C-alpha positions as CSV (number, residue, x, y, z in Angstrom):
1,X,-8.7,-32.2,-6.5
2,X,-6.5,-31.8,-9.5
3,X,-5.5,-29.2,-11.9
4,X,-8.0,-28.6,-14.7
5,X,-10.9,-29.9,-12.6
6,X,-14.0,-27.9,-13.2
7,X,-16.4,-26.8,-10.3
8,X,-19.5,-24.8,-9.3
9,X,-19.9,-23.1,-6.3
10,X,-20.8,-19.4,-4.4
11,X,-18.5,-17.1,-3.4
12,X,-19.0,-16.9,0.6
13,X,-16.6,-14.0,0.9
14,X,-13.8,-11.8,-1.0
15,X,-10.5,-11.5,1.2
16,X,-7.9,-8.9,0.4
17,X,-6.8,-8.8,-2.3
18,X,-9.5,-9.9,-4.6
19,X,-9.8,-13.7,-3.3
20,X,-13.1,-15.0,-3.5
21,X,-13.5,-17.9,-1.1
22,X,-15.4,-20.9,-2.4
23,X,-16.2,-24.0,-0.1
24,X,-16.1,-27.4,-2.0
25,X,-18.2,-29.8,-0.3
26,X,-17.0,-32.9,-1.8
27,X,-13.4,-32.0,-1.0
28,X,-14.1,-30.6,2.4
29,X,-11.8,-27.5,1.2
30,X,-12.0,-24.1,0.3
31,X,-10.7,-22.7,-3.0
32,X,-9.6,-19.0,-4.0
33,X,-10.9,-17.7,-7.1
34,X,-10.1,-14.1,-8.0
35,X,-12.1,-11.5,-9.8
36,X,-15.8,-12.5,-8.4
37,X,-18.2,-10.7,-6.2
38,X,-19.7,-12.1,-2.9
39,X,-22.6,-14.2,-3.3
40,X,-22.2,-15.1,-7.0
41,X,-22.1,-18.4,-8.3
42,X,-19.6,-19.4,-10.6
43,X,-18.0,-21.7,-12.6
44,X,-14.0,-22.1,-12.1
45,X,-11.1,-24.5,-13.2
46,X,-8.6,-25.4,-10.6
47,X,-5.3,-23.8,-12.1
48,X,-2.7,-24.2,-9.5
49,X,-1.9,-25.0,-5.8
50,X,-0.1,-22.9,-3.3
51,X,1.0,-24.0,0.0
52,X,-1.5,-27.0,-0.6
53,X,-4.3,-24.8,-1.2
54,X,-6.1,-24.7,-4.6
55,X,-6.6,-21.5,-6.6
56,X,-9.3,-21.5,-9.4
57,X,-9.7,-19.3,-12.4
58,X,-13.2,-18.0,-13.0
59,X,-14.6,-19.3,-16.2
60,X,-18.4,-18.0,-15.8
61,X,-20.6,-16.2,-13.6
62,X,-23.8,-18.4,-13.3
63,X,-25.8,-16.3,-11.1
64,X,-25.3,-12.7,-10.1
65,X,-24.8,-11.9,-6.3
66,X,-27.9,-10.6,-4.2
67,X,-25.4,-7.6,-3.3
68,X,-25.4,-6.6,-7.1
69,X,-28.4,-4.2,-7.2
70,X,-27.3,-1.6,-9.6
71,X,-26.0,-1.7,-13.3
72,X,-22.7,-1.3,-14.5
73,X,-21.7,2.4,-15.3
74,X,-19.4,2.0,-18.1
75,X,-19.3,-0.1,-21.3
76,X,-16.3,-2.5,-20.7
77,X,-17.4,-3.9,-17.3
78,X,-16.7,-6.4,-16.1
79,X,-14.0,-7.4,-18.8
80,X,-11.8,-4.5,-17.8
81,X,-9.5,-5.1,-14.7
82,X,-9.7,-1.4,-13.8
83,X,-12.3,-2.1,-11.1
84,X,-14.3,-4.5,-9.8
85,X,-17.3,-3.7,-7.7
86,X,-19.5,-1.0,-9.5
87,X,-22.5,-3.3,-9.6
88,X,-22.4,-3.5,-5.8
89,X,-23.9,-0.5,-3.7
90,X,-21.2,1.8,-2.2
91,X,-22.3,0.9,1.2
92,X,-21.7,-2.8,0.6
93,X,-18.5,-2.3,-0.9
94,X,-17.2,-0.3,2.5
95,X,-18.8,-3.1,4.6
96,X,-16.7,-5.7,2.6
97,X,-13.4,-3.7,2.9
98,X,-14.2,-3.5,6.6
99,X,-14.6,-7.2,7.0
100,X,-11.2,-7.7,5.1
101,X,-9.2,-5.5,7.5
102,X,-10.7,-7.2,10.4
103,X,-9.8,-10.6,9.1
104,X,-6.3,-9.5,8.6
105,X,-5.7,-7.1,11.6
106,X,-7.4,-8.8,14.5
107,X,-5.1,-11.9,14.8
108,X,-1.9,-9.7,14.6
109,X,-3.0,-6.9,16.8
110,X,-2.2,-7.8,20.5
111,X,-4.6,-6.7,22.9
112,X,-8.1,-4.6,22.6
113,X,-8.2,-1.6,20.1
114,X,-10.7,0.6,18.7
115,X,-11.6,0.1,15.0
116,X,-13.3,2.9,13.6
117,X,-15.7,2.3,10.6
118,X,-14.3,2.9,7.3
119,X,-14.7,6.4,6.2
120,X,-16.2,6.9,2.8
121,X,-14.7,8.9,-0.1
122,X,-16.6,12.1,-0.9
123,X,-16.7,11.1,-4.3
124,X,-17.7,7.6,-5.5
125,X,-16.9,8.1,-9.3
126,X,-14.6,10.4,-11.4
127,X,-12.4,10.7,-8.1
128,X,-8.9,9.8,-9.7
129,X,-6.6,12.5,-10.3
130,X,-4.0,10.3,-12.1
131,X,-4.6,7.4,-14.4
132,X,-1.9,5.4,-16.8
133,X,-3.4,4.1,-19.8
134,X,-1.7,1.6,-22.1
135,X,-1.7,1.3,-25.7
136,X,-2.3,-2.2,-27.4
137,X,-5.2,-4.3,-28.9
138,X,-8.1,-5.9,-27.9
139,X,-7.1,-9.2,-29.5
140,X,-4.3,-10.3,-31.7
141,X,-3.7,-8.1,-34.6
142,X,-7.0,-6.2,-33.8
143,X,-7.4,-2.3,-34.1
144,X,-5.3,-0.1,-31.9
145,X,-6.8,0.4,-28.5
146,X,-5.9,2.7,-25.4
147,X,-7.1,1.9,-22.1
148,X,-6.8,-0.6,-19.4
149,X,-6.0,-4.3,-19.5
150,X,-8.4,-7.1,-19.5
151,X,-9.0,-8.7,-16.1
152,X,-6.2,-11.4,-15.7
153,X,-4.6,-10.2,-18.8
154,X,-1.1,-8.6,-19.4
155,X,-1.4,-8.2,-23.1
156,X,-5.1,-7.3,-24.0
157,X,-6.0,-3.8,-23.8
158,X,-9.6,-2.5,-23.6
159,X,-10.3,0.8,-24.8
160,X,-11.7,3.1,-21.9
161,X,-13.2,5.9,-23.5
162,X,-16.1,5.9,-20.7
163,X,-14.1,5.1,-17.5
164,X,-16.0,6.2,-14.6
165,X,-13.0,6.3,-12.2
166,X,-11.7,9.5,-13.7
167,X,-13.1,13.0,-14.7
168,X,-14.9,13.3,-18.2
169,X,-11.8,15.4,-19.3
170,X,-9.5,12.4,-19.3
171,X,-11.9,10.6,-21.4
172,X,-12.1,13.2,-24.0
173,X,-8.1,13.5,-24.2
174,X,-8.0,9.5,-24.5
175,X,-10.4,9.3,-27.1
176,X,-8.7,12.2,-29.0
177,X,-5.2,10.7,-28.7
178,X,-6.5,7.2,-29.9
179,X,-8.2,8.7,-32.9
180,X,-5.2,10.6,-33.9
181,X,-2.6,7.8,-33.8
182,X,-5.3,5.3,-35.5
183,X,-5.6,7.6,-38.4
184,X,-1.8,7.7,-39.1
185,X,-1.8,3.9,-38.2
186,X,1.1,4.1,-35.8
187,X,2.4,1.0,-34.1
188,X,2.1,0.1,-30.4
189,X,5.0,-1.4,-28.3
190,X,4.8,-5.1,-28.1
191,X,6.6,-6.2,-25.0
192,X,7.8,-9.7,-25.9
193,X,9.1,-8.4,-29.2
194,X,10.2,-5.1,-27.9
195,X,9.3,-3.4,-31.0
196,X,6.9,-0.5,-31.5
197,X,6.4,3.2,-30.8
198,X,3.3,3.8,-28.5
199,X,3.4,2.8,-24.8
200,X,1.5,4.8,-22.4
201,X,-0.9,7.7,-21.8
202,X,-0.3,9.1,-18.5
203,X,-2.7,11.7,-17.4
204,X,-2.9,13.9,-14.2
205,X,-5.6,16.4,-13.5
206,X,-6.2,18.6,-10.3
207,X,-9.6,17.9,-9.0
208,X,-9.8,21.2,-7.3
209,X,-7.8,23.2,-10.0
210,X,-8.6,21.5,-13.1
211,X,-5.2,21.8,-14.3
212,X,-4.4,19.2,-16.6
213,X,-1.0,17.4,-17.4
214,X,-0.9,15.2,-20.7
215,X,2.0,12.7,-20.9
216,X,2.4,10.8,-24.1
217,X,4.9,8.0,-23.5
218,X,6.9,6.2,-26.5
219,X,9.9,4.5,-27.6
220,X,12.7,6.4,-29.7
221,X,12.0,3.5,-32.6
222,X,10.0,5.7,-34.6
223,X,10.0,9.6,-35.2
224,X,6.5,11.3,-35.8
225,X,5.6,15.0,-35.8
226,X,3.3,15.5,-32.9
227,X,2.2,19.1,-33.7
228,X,-1.0,18.3,-35.0
229,X,-1.8,16.2,-32.1
230,X,-1.0,19.0,-29.7
231,X,-3.3,21.5,-31.6
232,X,-6.2,18.9,-31.5
233,X,-5.9,18.6,-27.7
234,X,-5.7,22.0,-27.2
235,X,-8.9,22.5,-29.0
236,X,-10.9,20.1,-27.0
237,X,-13.9,21.5,-25.2
238,X,-12.7,20.6,-21.7
239,X,-14.0,21.6,-18.3
240,X,-10.5,22.1,-17.0
241,X,-7.5,23.2,-18.8
242,X,-4.4,21.5,-20.3
243,X,-1.3,23.1,-18.6
244,X,1.1,21.0,-20.2
245,X,1.7,18.3,-22.9
246,X,4.9,16.3,-22.7
247,X,6.5,13.9,-24.9
248,X,8.2,11.2,-22.7
249,X,10.8,8.8,-24.5
250,X,11.2,5.4,-22.7
251,X,13.0,2.6,-24.2
252,X,13.2,0.3,-21.0
253,X,12.3,-3.3,-21.8
254,X,10.3,-3.8,-18.8
255,X,6.6,-2.4,-18.8
256,X,6.9,0.6,-16.8
257,X,6.1,4.2,-17.0
258,X,9.5,6.0,-16.6
259,X,11.3,8.7,-18.5
260,X,14.7,8.5,-20.4
261,X,14.1,11.8,-21.7
262,X,11.3,14.3,-21.5
263,X,10.4,16.8,-24.2
264,X,7.7,19.7,-23.2
265,X,5.5,20.0,-26.4
266,X,3.4,22.7,-24.9
267,X,3.3,24.6,-21.6
268,X,4.9,23.2,-18.5
269,X,6.2,19.8,-16.6
270,X,3.8,20.2,-13.7
271,X,0.4,21.1,-12.6
272,X,-1.3,22.2,-9.1
273,X,-3.6,20.8,-6.9
274,X,-5.1,22.1,-3.4
275,X,-5.7,20.4,-0.4
276,X,-6.8,21.6,3.0
277,X,-6.3,25.2,1.9
278,X,-2.6,24.3,0.9
279,X,-1.2,24.3,-2.8
280,X,0.9,21.4,-4.1
281,X,3.0,21.4,-7.3
282,X,2.8,18.0,-8.8
283,X,5.4,16.5,-11.7
284,X,4.7,13.7,-13.8
285,X,6.1,11.1,-11.8
286,X,6.0,12.5,-8.2
287,X,3.6,10.5,-5.7
288,X,0.4,12.1,-4.7
289,X,-2.8,10.7,-3.3
290,X,-4.9,9.8,-6.7
291,X,-8.2,10.8,-4.7
292,X,-7.7,14.3,-3.9
293,X,-11.0,14.5,-1.9
294,X,-10.3,11.2,-0.3
295,X,-6.9,12.7,0.6
296,X,-8.5,15.6,2.6
297,X,-10.5,12.7,4.8
298,X,-7.1,11.0,5.1
299,X,-5.0,13.8,6.1
300,X,-7.6,15.3,8.5
301,X,-7.7,11.6,10.0
302,X,-3.8,11.6,10.5
303,X,-4.0,15.1,12.1
304,X,-6.7,13.9,14.6
305,X,-4.6,10.7,15.3
306,X,-1.4,12.5,15.8
307,X,-2.8,14.8,18.5
308,X,-1.2,17.9,20.1
309,X,2.3,18.5,18.4
310,X,2.8,21.9,19.6
311,X,6.4,22.5,20.2
312,X,7.2,19.0,18.9
313,X,9.3,17.7,16.1
314,X,7.7,15.4,13.6
315,X,9.4,13.0,11.0
316,X,7.3,12.5,8.0
317,X,8.9,9.3,6.4
318,X,8.2,8.4,2.8
319,X,7.1,11.9,2.2
320,X,6.4,12.0,-1.3
321,X,5.7,15.5,-2.4
322,X,5.3,16.5,1.4
323,X,1.6,16.6,1.6
324,X,1.2,15.3,5.2
325,X,4.3,17.1,6.8
326,X,3.0,20.3,5.3
327,X,-0.7,19.6,6.8
328,X,1.0,19.0,10.1
329,X,3.5,21.8,10.0
330,X,1.1,24.9,11.0
331,X,0.8,23.3,14.4
332,X,4.2,21.7,14.9
333,X,7.6,23.0,16.0
334,X,9.3,21.3,13.0
335,X,8.7,18.7,10.2
336,X,11.4,16.7,8.7
337,X,10.4,14.7,5.7
338,X,12.4,12.1,4.0
339,X,11.7,10.5,0.3
340,X,13.7,8.7,-1.9
341,X,12.4,10.4,-5.2
342,X,14.5,13.6,-5.9
343,X,12.0,14.8,-7.9
344,X,9.2,14.6,-5.4
345,X,11.5,16.1,-2.7
346,X,12.2,19.3,-4.9
347,X,8.5,19.6,-5.5
348,X,8.0,19.3,-1.7
349,X,10.4,22.1,-1.0
350,X,8.7,24.5,-3.4
351,X,5.3,23.7,-1.9
352,X,6.5,24.5,1.5
353,X,8.1,27.8,0.2
354,X,4.7,28.4,-1.6
355,X,2.8,27.8,1.3
356,X,4.7,29.8,3.5
357,X,5.9,27.1,5.8
358,X,9.3,27.9,7.2
359,X,9.4,24.9,9.6
360,X,9.7,22.1,7.1
361,X,12.8,20.4,5.9
362,X,12.7,17.8,3.2
363,X,15.6,15.3,2.7
364,X,16.0,13.2,-0.7
365,X,17.6,9.7,0.2
366,X,16.9,6.2,1.4
367,X,14.9,6.4,4.8
368,X,17.5,3.6,5.9
369,X,20.5,5.5,5.3
370,X,19.2,9.2,5.8
371,X,18.2,8.6,9.6
372,X,21.9,8.0,10.4
373,X,22.6,11.6,9.2
374,X,19.9,13.4,11.0
375,X,20.8,15.1,14.1
376,X,17.4,16.0,15.4
377,X,15.2,13.6,17.2
378,X,11.4,13.1,16.8
379,X,9.0,13.4,19.1
380,X,6.2,12.1,16.7
381,X,6.7,9.8,13.6
382,X,4.2,9.6,10.6
383,X,4.8,6.7,8.4
384,X,3.5,6.5,4.8
385,X,5.7,3.8,2.9
386,X,5.0,2.2,-0.4
387,X,2.7,-0.8,-1.1
388,X,5.4,-3.3,0.1
389,X,5.7,-1.5,3.5
390,X,8.9,-0.6,5.3
391,X,12.0,-2.3,4.7
392,X,13.0,-4.9,7.4
393,X,16.5,-3.0,7.9
394,X,14.9,0.4,8.2
395,X,12.1,-0.3,10.5
396,X,14.4,-1.1,13.8
397,X,16.2,2.2,13.2
398,X,12.8,4.0,13.2
399,X,11.7,2.2,16.5
400,X,14.9,2.7,18.2
401,X,13.7,6.5,18.6
402,X,11.0,5.3,21.1
403,X,8.9,8.1,20.1
404,X,5.5,8.2,22.2
405,X,3.3,8.0,19.2
406,X,3.5,6.7,15.5
407,X,0.9,7.0,12.9
408,X,1.1,4.6,10.1
409,X,-0.7,5.0,6.8
410,X,-0.7,1.9,4.5
411,X,-2.3,1.2,1.0
412,X,-1.7,-2.4,1.4
413,X,-3.0,-4.0,4.7
414,X,-1.2,-7.2,4.5
415,X,2.3,-5.1,4.4
416,X,1.0,-3.1,7.3
417,X,0.2,-6.4,9.4
418,X,3.7,-7.8,8.9
419,X,5.0,-4.3,10.1
420,X,2.9,-4.3,13.1
421,X,4.3,-7.5,14.3
422,X,7.7,-6.1,14.7
423,X,6.4,-2.7,16.0
424,X,4.5,-4.5,18.8
425,X,7.6,-6.7,19.6
426,X,9.6,-3.3,20.3
427,X,7.2,-2.1,23.0
428,X,4.3,-0.2,20.8
429,X,0.7,-0.9,21.3
430,X,-2.1,-0.4,18.7
431,X,-4.5,2.3,20.3
432,X,-6.8,2.6,17.3
433,X,-7.2,2.0,13.8
434,X,-9.5,3.2,10.9
435,X,-9.2,3.2,6.9
436,X,-10.4,5.9,4.5
437,X,-11.8,4.5,1.0
438,X,-9.4,6.2,-1.6
439,X,-10.2,3.6,-4.3
440,X,-14.0,3.0,-4.7
441,X,-15.0,0.1,-7.1
442,X,-11.6,-1.6,-6.3
443,X,-10.0,-4.0,-3.9
444,X,-8.1,-1.4,-2.2
445,X,-8.3,0.9,0.7
446,X,-6.0,3.0,3.0
447,X,-5.8,2.1,6.6
448,X,-4.3,4.4,9.2
449,X,-3.2,3.1,12.8
450,X,-2.2,5.2,15.7
451,X,0.3,3.3,17.7
452,X,1.7,4.3,21.5
453,X,4.8,3.2,23.2
454,X,4.4,1.3,26.4
455,X,6.4,2.9,29.1
456,X,7.8,0.8,31.9
457,X,5.6,2.6,34.4
458,X,2.6,1.5,32.4
459,X,0.4,-0.7,34.8
460,X,-2.2,-3.5,34.0
461,X,-4.6,-4.5,36.7
462,X,-5.0,-8.3,36.7
463,X,-6.7,-10.7,39.3
464,X,-4.7,-13.9,40.0
465,X,-5.9,-16.8,42.2
466,X,-2.7,-17.6,43.8
467,X,-4.1,-20.6,45.4
468,X,-4.5,-22.2,41.7
469,X,-1.3,-20.7,40.3
470,X,2.1,-20.6,42.3
471,X,3.4,-17.8,40.1
472,X,6.8,-17.7,41.6
473,X,9.0,-17.9,38.6
474,X,9.1,-16.5,35.2
475,X,9.8,-20.0,34.1
476,X,6.1,-20.5,34.2
477,X,5.4,-18.0,31.6
478,X,6.9,-19.9,28.7
479,X,8.9,-23.3,28.2
480,X,12.2,-23.4,26.5
481,X,10.5,-25.2,23.7
482,X,8.2,-22.2,23.5
483,X,11.0,-19.6,23.0
484,X,12.9,-22.1,20.6
485,X,9.6,-21.9,18.4
486,X,9.0,-18.1,18.5
487,X,12.6,-17.3,17.8
488,X,12.3,-19.8,14.7
489,X,9.1,-18.4,13.6
490,X,9.9,-14.7,13.9
491,X,13.8,-14.5,12.9
492,X,14.5,-17.9,11.4
493,X,17.3,-18.8,14.0
494,X,17.5,-21.9,15.7
495,X,18.7,-21.5,19.4
496,X,19.7,-24.0,22.0
497,X,18.3,-24.5,25.8
498,X,22.0,-23.3,26.8
499,X,21.8,-20.1,25.0
500,X,18.5,-19.4,26.2
501,X,19.5,-19.9,29.9
502,X,22.6,-17.6,29.4
503,X,20.3,-14.9,28.2
504,X,17.8,-15.5,31.0
505,X,20.8,-15.0,33.4
506,X,21.7,-11.9,31.9
507,X,18.2,-10.5,32.0
508,X,18.3,-11.4,35.8
509,X,15.8,-14.4,35.4
510,X,16.7,-17.3,37.7
511,X,17.9,-20.4,36.0
512,X,18.6,-23.8,37.4
513,X,21.9,-24.0,39.0
514,X,23.0,-27.2,37.1
515,X,21.1,-26.3,33.9
516,X,22.9,-27.2,30.9
517,X,26.3,-27.2,32.5
518,X,28.8,-29.2,30.4
519,X,29.6,-32.7,31.4
520,X,33.4,-32.3,31.8
521,X,34.8,-29.7,34.3
522,X,37.1,-28.0,31.9
523,X,34.8,-28.1,28.9
524,X,34.8,-24.6,26.8
525,X,31.3,-23.2,27.0
526,X,30.0,-21.7,23.8
527,X,28.7,-18.1,24.3
528,X,25.5,-16.8,22.5
529,X,26.1,-14.8,19.5
530,X,24.8,-11.4,19.6
531,X,22.1,-12.0,16.8
532,X,20.9,-14.9,18.7
533,X,20.8,-13.0,22.0
534,X,18.7,-10.3,20.7
535,X,16.3,-12.8,19.2
536,X,15.9,-14.5,22.6
537,X,15.4,-11.2,24.2
538,X,12.5,-10.4,21.8
539,X,11.0,-13.7,22.8
540,X,11.2,-13.1,26.5
541,X,9.6,-9.6,26.0
542,X,7.0,-11.3,24.0
543,X,6.4,-13.8,26.7
544,X,6.4,-11.0,29.2
545,X,9.3,-12.6,31.0
546,X,11.3,-9.5,31.1
């Protein structure tokens, strides 16, 4: 198999995230091809190798999948990269995501656990309360476009005037903004040359309130009077209501939506949304679950998983605008939220005050640093980190609290799987798991896990035939080589048999009297460094030797 070779094959399944698996009989190998649907027959070209495995670029769909039972619902599918699976029934989408979760989680989770089926979103379409649209052109030197990137492209932009992931109010606003700037022939920002004016249109709309925040993001390279655009937007016959129009200035070289300066052209710089009877103030860049109705399902699940928290202190880490903490606050003794984005923390404080919750405290800062400063100790912890999961320095601090229950919410299951490995090494057990489909028509899903701390007095009943196994020594549970291999794999450290025997003795495990003694009588025996000692102890715990 070489780069540039073209093959045909059927996508057997799609693994997270968006990796279609195709078997090539003549090579006796699987190749991953993105942007396909299970069951499609496709033509693809090998374009790279990763860890010895071939990756292909989709060239053409030769035959539709048997799972594609309905017609596309928007005009730019399947070229648009905004969503993937709208020609599949929603039932099949959910089934596919459940299979992806099992293939990632089952090898990681130690012991039996309950997997509850993926919970469906109350709304399959028009569910997103936030969308970042980009300015650009559909092809080089083409007319101005405003929408979403082409599948597999970071440059070409397709106008998403009938996007079905958002409310039709957002489509009307997009069309109005695009027509205005096309009429005046205004330039868009070109990422390679770093020239141009128009960058993004960030729209946020409360699903329950109908309140809309319009955020136009531009550079400072040109000056335009936006008064007429503001008036045109306010005259649109919308179902909801525009409560704020903002002009956000951003001269960053990177293609991110951020603010160097924000000018209010109309109204206010926030809007309100309601979840489970509580009201939340949301600002342009504060995190809020993008599917409001799905978020209610998610938070009800968290509330169920966390159990009885009366008279208990809950830490809500990576708390965003404090939605989870405030949902739990009415039945908890106290909730302490930690979030690194100050703007979101200020909104969380206002939200708690607005909702009459006096037992909530929200702190701005990095979880890794803030935990050292909090005097209170949690009884229960809720984790809802960013896509990349919990920083490896922060997770040990969280686990040191040794709380009975942790609920972990993740929007990227591979990051969750990585963190679960360390959590289980620290003595936690996965009790049950589910997922809420917050992102219909896409590859993503929100996974929820309940972990419980295994206490020393926990007992497991096992049957042993001592005639066949003389289990008289912890030595039988793992060899020195197995311990070395484990420490190298999990911690990247090489340890000697001498260090292992030293740590075993410290832990009360019998070691052969002459094992690894120095050859000369007065030789200096090196002592195991603390970092390696901790890693060896983790291995001994893993192999149930301590």
